[in-house]
C-alpha positions as CSV (number, residue, x, y, z in Angstrom):
1,V,9.5,29.1,106.5
2,Q,7.0,29.9,109.2
3,L,3.3,30.7,109.0
4,V,1.4,32.1,111.9
5,E,-2.4,32.6,111.8
6,S,-4.3,34.8,114.1
7,G,-7.7,36.4,114.3
8,G,-9.9,33.4,115.0
9,S,-12.8,34.1,117.4
10,L,-16.4,33.3,118.3
11,V,-18.9,35.3,116.2
12,Q,-22.6,35.3,115.6
13,T,-24.2,34.3,112.4
14,G,-24.0,37.1,109.9
15,G,-21.0,38.6,111.5
16,S,-17.6,39.3,110.1
17,L,-14.0,38.3,110.9
18,T,-10.6,38.9,109.4
19,L,-7.9,36.2,109.8
20,S,-4.2,37.0,109.3
21,C,-1.4,34.8,108.2
22,A,2.1,36.2,108.8
23,V,4.7,34.6,106.6
24,S,8.4,34.6,107.4
25,G,11.4,32.9,105.8
26,F,9.9,33.2,102.3
27,S,10.1,35.9,99.7
28,F,7.0,35.1,97.6
29,D,8.8,33.9,94.5
30,D,7.2,30.8,93.0
31,Y,4.5,29.6,95.3
32,A,0.9,28.7,96.0
33,L,-0.7,30.0,99.1
34,G,-4.1,28.9,100.5
35,W,-6.4,29.2,103.4
36,F,-7.8,25.8,104.4
37,R,-10.3,24.9,107.0
38,Q,-11.1,21.7,108.8
39,A,-14.3,21.1,110.8
40,P,-14.7,18.2,113.3
41,G,-15.0,14.9,111.5
42,K,-14.4,16.4,108.1
43,E,-11.5,16.6,105.7
44,R,-9.4,19.7,105.4
45,E,-10.6,21.7,102.5
46,V,-9.2,24.7,100.6
47,V,-11.3,27.8,101.1
48,V,-9.4,30.3,99.0
49,C,-6.0,30.2,97.4
50,F,-3.8,31.9,94.9
51,G,-0.5,31.2,93.3
52,S,2.3,32.5,91.1
53,V,2.2,29.5,88.6
54,D,-1.3,29.8,87.2
55,G,-1.9,33.3,88.5
56,G,-5.5,32.7,89.5
57,T,-7.4,32.9,92.7
58,Y,-9.7,30.1,93.7
59,Y,-12.7,30.4,96.0
60,L,-14.7,27.5,97.4
61,D,-18.2,27.8,96.0
62,S,-19.8,28.1,99.4
63,V,-17.7,31.2,100.3
64,K,-17.9,33.1,97.1
65,G,-19.2,36.6,97.6
66,R,-18.6,36.3,101.4
67,F,-14.8,35.7,101.7
68,T,-12.0,37.7,100.2
69,I,-8.3,37.1,100.3
70,R,-6.0,40.0,100.4
71,S,-2.2,40.1,100.5
72,D,0.2,42.7,101.8
73,F,3.5,41.5,100.3
74,A,5.5,44.2,101.9
75,K,4.4,43.1,105.3
76,K,4.3,39.4,104.2
77,I,0.8,39.1,105.6
78,V,-2.1,37.4,103.9
79,Y,-5.6,38.2,105.1
80,L,-8.8,36.3,104.9
81,Q,-11.7,38.6,105.2
82,M,-14.9,36.8,106.0
83,S,-18.4,38.3,106.1
84,R,-21.9,37.0,106.4
85,L,-20.6,34.1,108.4
86,K,-22.7,31.0,108.8
87,P,-22.5,28.2,111.4
88,E,-21.2,25.9,108.7
89,D,-18.1,28.1,108.5
90,T,-17.1,26.9,111.9
91,A,-13.7,25.2,111.7
92,V,-10.1,25.5,112.4
93,Y,-8.6,27.7,109.7
94,Y,-5.1,27.1,108.4
95,C,-2.7,29.0,106.2
96,A,-0.6,26.9,103.9
97,L,2.2,27.4,101.5
98,R,3.5,25.3,98.6
99,R,6.9,26.3,97.3
100,A,8.9,23.2,96.5
101,P,9.7,23.3,92.8
102,E,8.7,19.6,92.3
103,L,5.4,20.2,93.9
104,L,4.8,23.4,91.9
105,R,5.6,21.5,88.7
106,R,3.2,18.7,89.5
107,W,0.4,20.8,91.0
108,T,0.2,24.0,88.9
109,S,-3.1,25.1,90.4
110,C,-3.4,26.3,94.0
111,N,-6.7,24.4,94.2
112,A,-5.2,21.1,95.2
113,P,-5.4,18.7,98.1
114,A,-3.9,19.6,101.4
115,Y,-1.0,17.2,101.0
116,T,0.4,19.2,98.1
117,Y,1.2,22.0,100.6
118,E,4.4,21.5,102.6
119,H,4.2,24.4,105.0
120,W,1.4,24.9,107.5
121,G,0.5,27.2,110.3
122,Q,-0.8,26.1,113.6
123,G,-4.4,27.0,112.8
124,T,-6.9,29.4,114.3
125,Q,-10.4,28.5,115.5
126,V,-13.4,30.2,114.0
127,T,-16.7,29.5,115.7
128,V,-20.0,30.9,114.3
129,S,-22.9,30.6,116.7
130,S,-26.4,30.2,115.4
């Protein structure tokens, strides 16, 4: 399994950006997939995620109404569309996948700590200038 993020950039406050996560080596059977972010000195947090087990989509409260996750399963690309960006959105954004059956049994919600995901991309930097 390989996850490759792209699309990170420097944008001004109020701007928009779309991140992409290309997934290979996986067929989207049972899974949880999430976009995480990590700012300097802070813990990695889930921004938005969805999964096949509970079927729901979770958004971090601070991004609701501004960020949207969209999937193109045919192309195996998951997008994170971000709008009305704020300086506090500055972080390295990661795409992550949980697919191990034992992890999916224990963690049925996609909204779970980073350590419950076993596959990670390299991250892409998003910087929002004030």
